[in-house]
C-alpha positions as CSV (number, residue, x, y, z in Angstrom):
1,X,-4.7,3.0,-6.1
2,X,-7.6,3.8,-3.9
3,X,-9.9,1.0,-2.6
4,X,-13.6,1.1,-2.7
5,X,-15.6,0.5,0.5
6,X,-16.2,-3.2,0.0
7,X,-12.5,-3.7,-0.9
8,X,-11.4,-1.8,2.3
9,X,-13.7,-3.9,4.4
10,X,-12.5,-7.2,2.9
11,X,-8.8,-6.2,3.3
12,X,-9.4,-5.2,6.9
13,X,-11.2,-8.4,7.6
14,X,-8.3,-10.4,6.3
15,X,-5.8,-8.4,8.3
16,X,-7.9,-8.7,11.4
17,X,-8.1,-12.5,10.9
18,X,-4.3,-12.7,10.8
19,X,-4.0,-10.6,13.9
20,X,-6.5,-12.9,15.7
21,X,-4.7,-16.0,14.5
22,X,-1.2,-14.7,15.3
23,X,-2.2,-14.0,18.9
24,X,-3.2,-17.6,19.4
25,X,-1.9,-19.8,16.5
26,X,-2.5,-23.5,16.0
27,X,0.6,-25.6,16.9
28,X,2.0,-28.6,15.1
29,X,4.4,-29.0,18.1
30,X,5.4,-26.9,21.0
31,X,7.6,-24.7,18.8
32,X,6.0,-25.0,15.3
33,X,3.0,-23.0,14.3
34,X,0.6,-23.9,11.5
35,X,1.1,-21.2,8.9
36,X,-1.8,-18.7,8.4
37,X,-3.6,-19.3,5.1
38,X,-6.2,-17.0,3.6
39,X,-8.0,-17.4,0.4
40,X,-10.1,-14.8,-1.4
41,X,-12.9,-15.6,-3.8
42,X,-14.6,-12.8,-5.6
43,X,-15.9,-12.1,-9.1
44,X,-13.6,-11.2,-12.0
45,X,-12.7,-7.5,-12.0
46,X,-13.6,-6.9,-8.3
47,X,-10.1,-6.0,-7.3
48,X,-8.9,-9.2,-5.6
49,X,-5.2,-8.3,-6.1
50,X,-5.8,-4.8,-4.7
51,X,-7.7,-6.2,-1.7
52,X,-4.9,-8.7,-0.9
53,X,-2.2,-6.1,-1.4
54,X,-3.9,-3.8,1.1
55,X,-4.4,-6.6,3.6
56,X,-0.7,-7.5,3.4
57,X,0.3,-3.9,4.0
58,X,-2.0,-3.8,7.0
59,X,-0.6,-7.0,8.4
60,X,3.0,-5.7,7.9
61,X,2.1,-2.5,9.8
62,X,1.2,-4.6,12.8
63,X,4.4,-6.8,12.8
64,X,7.8,-6.0,14.3
65,X,9.5,-7.4,11.1
66,X,8.3,-7.6,7.5
67,X,6.5,-10.8,6.8
68,X,7.3,-13.2,3.9
69,X,4.2,-13.7,1.8
70,X,3.7,-16.5,-0.6
71,X,1.1,-15.4,-3.2
72,X,-0.2,-18.2,-5.3
73,X,-2.9,-18.7,-8.0
74,X,-4.2,-21.5,-10.1
75,X,-3.6,-19.9,-13.5
76,X,-0.3,-19.0,-15.2
77,X,-1.8,-15.9,-16.8
78,X,-3.1,-14.7,-13.5
79,X,0.3,-15.3,-11.9
80,X,2.1,-13.4,-14.6
81,X,-0.4,-10.5,-14.5
82,X,-0.3,-10.3,-10.7
83,X,3.5,-10.3,-10.6
84,X,3.6,-7.4,-13.1
85,X,0.9,-5.4,-11.2
86,X,2.6,-5.9,-7.8
87,X,6.2,-5.5,-8.8
88,X,6.0,-2.4,-11.1
89,X,2.4,-2.0,-12.3
90,X,-0.7,-0.4,-11.0
91,X,-0.6,-1.9,-7.5
92,X,3.1,-1.5,-6.8
93,X,2.5,1.6,-4.6
94,X,0.1,-0.5,-2.5
95,X,3.0,-2.7,-1.5
96,X,5.7,-0.2,-1.0
97,X,8.5,-1.5,1.1
98,X,8.0,-5.1,-0.1
99,X,10.3,-6.9,-2.5
100,X,8.2,-8.7,-5.0
101,X,9.9,-11.6,-6.7
102,X,8.9,-14.8,-8.6
103,X,9.2,-18.1,-6.8
104,X,11.1,-19.6,-9.7
């Protein structure tokens, strides 16, 4: 699915934030990084799932190995809908090469 201009900008901004963070991460200890956390708040129907899927694809393209991404949401309906859309639905092509699976 194609992104609109504002969606592309948001996805790129998230990917750029990850790149900046990963070049100089916060440390819990000398060998343990604080995980990168990104939230996205946007109005209903704005394409949050699509924006995050694109951001994750951009992040993966800049890494030597595929990342493990934990995708969480507050609502069960949203979790179910997002899982369907990312695993085999309308956004599956935006995450090609990823294995999408439920946590439980």
